[in-house]
C-alpha positions as CSV (number, residue, x, y, z in Angstrom):
1,M,138.7,105.4,32.9
2,S,135.9,104.9,30.7
3,L,134.2,101.6,29.2
4,R,135.7,102.0,25.8
5,I,139.2,102.2,27.3
6,R,138.6,99.3,29.5
7,E,137.7,97.1,26.8
8,D,139.9,97.5,24.1
9,R,142.5,96.9,26.7
10,Q,140.7,93.7,27.6
11,R,141.0,93.0,23.3
12,F,144.1,94.2,22.5
13,T,147.4,93.4,23.7
14,F,149.4,96.4,23.4
15,Y,153.4,96.5,23.5
16,R,156.0,98.8,24.8
17,L,159.7,99.6,23.5
18,S,162.5,101.9,24.2
19,D,164.0,103.5,21.5
20,P,166.6,101.5,20.9
21,E,164.7,98.3,20.8
22,K,162.5,99.9,18.0
23,G,165.4,100.7,16.3
24,E,166.2,97.2,16.4
25,V,162.7,96.0,14.7
26,K,163.2,98.2,12.1
27,R,166.5,97.0,11.4
28,R,165.5,93.7,11.2
29,L,162.6,94.9,9.0
30,L,164.7,96.9,6.6
31,E,167.2,93.6,6.8
32,A,164.1,91.5,5.4
33,L,162.7,93.9,3.4
34,L,165.9,95.2,1.4
35,P,166.9,91.8,-0.4
36,R,163.1,92.1,-2.1
37,E,163.5,93.5,-5.7
38,E,159.8,93.7,-6.2
39,I,160.2,96.2,-3.0
40,L,160.7,100.0,-4.4
41,A,160.6,101.7,-0.7
42,A,158.8,100.7,2.4
43,I,157.8,102.7,5.3
44,V,156.7,101.9,9.1
45,Y,154.1,104.7,10.6
46,G,151.3,104.5,13.4
47,G,151.6,103.9,16.8
48,F,154.8,101.8,16.5
49,I,156.2,105.5,15.5
50,S,154.4,108.1,17.2
51,S,153.5,106.5,20.6
52,S,155.3,104.8,23.8
53,V,152.6,102.2,23.6
54,F,151.8,100.0,20.1
55,R,149.1,97.3,19.4
56,D,150.6,96.9,16.3
57,I,153.6,97.9,13.4
58,D,152.1,99.0,10.3
59,V,154.4,99.1,7.1
60,G,153.4,100.4,3.8
61,V,155.3,99.1,0.5
62,L,155.4,100.3,-2.8
63,T,155.9,97.5,-4.9
64,G,156.0,99.6,-8.4
65,G,153.3,97.2,-9.2
66,R,154.9,94.2,-9.1
67,S,153.2,91.3,-7.2
68,L,154.8,90.1,-3.4
69,T,155.2,87.1,-3.1
70,R,153.6,84.5,-0.8
71,S,156.7,84.7,1.8
72,C,156.8,88.1,2.0
73,L,153.5,88.6,3.6
74,V,153.2,89.0,6.9
75,T,151.8,87.0,9.5
76,R,149.2,87.7,12.3
77,R,151.9,86.5,14.4
78,P,152.7,88.9,17.3
79,Y,156.9,89.9,17.4
80,R,159.0,88.9,19.5
81,M,162.6,89.9,20.2
82,S,164.9,87.6,20.7
């Protein structure tokens, strides 16, 4: 294992979810974003979609120039399945 990979593993927390669990996360994101009138479209991309192991969930949001309210902004707290 290279020093770079070892340093990354020490610095970041990595997550692994089954496909059904990932589906549940996407369902909850949809549930949270769908009522927002200012959101025209959203896309989940990155390691969460393309890899079995990921560090975060990347979500792109299209607002058509409308401003998002503060309550819609995402925090850095890790998501917990419950």
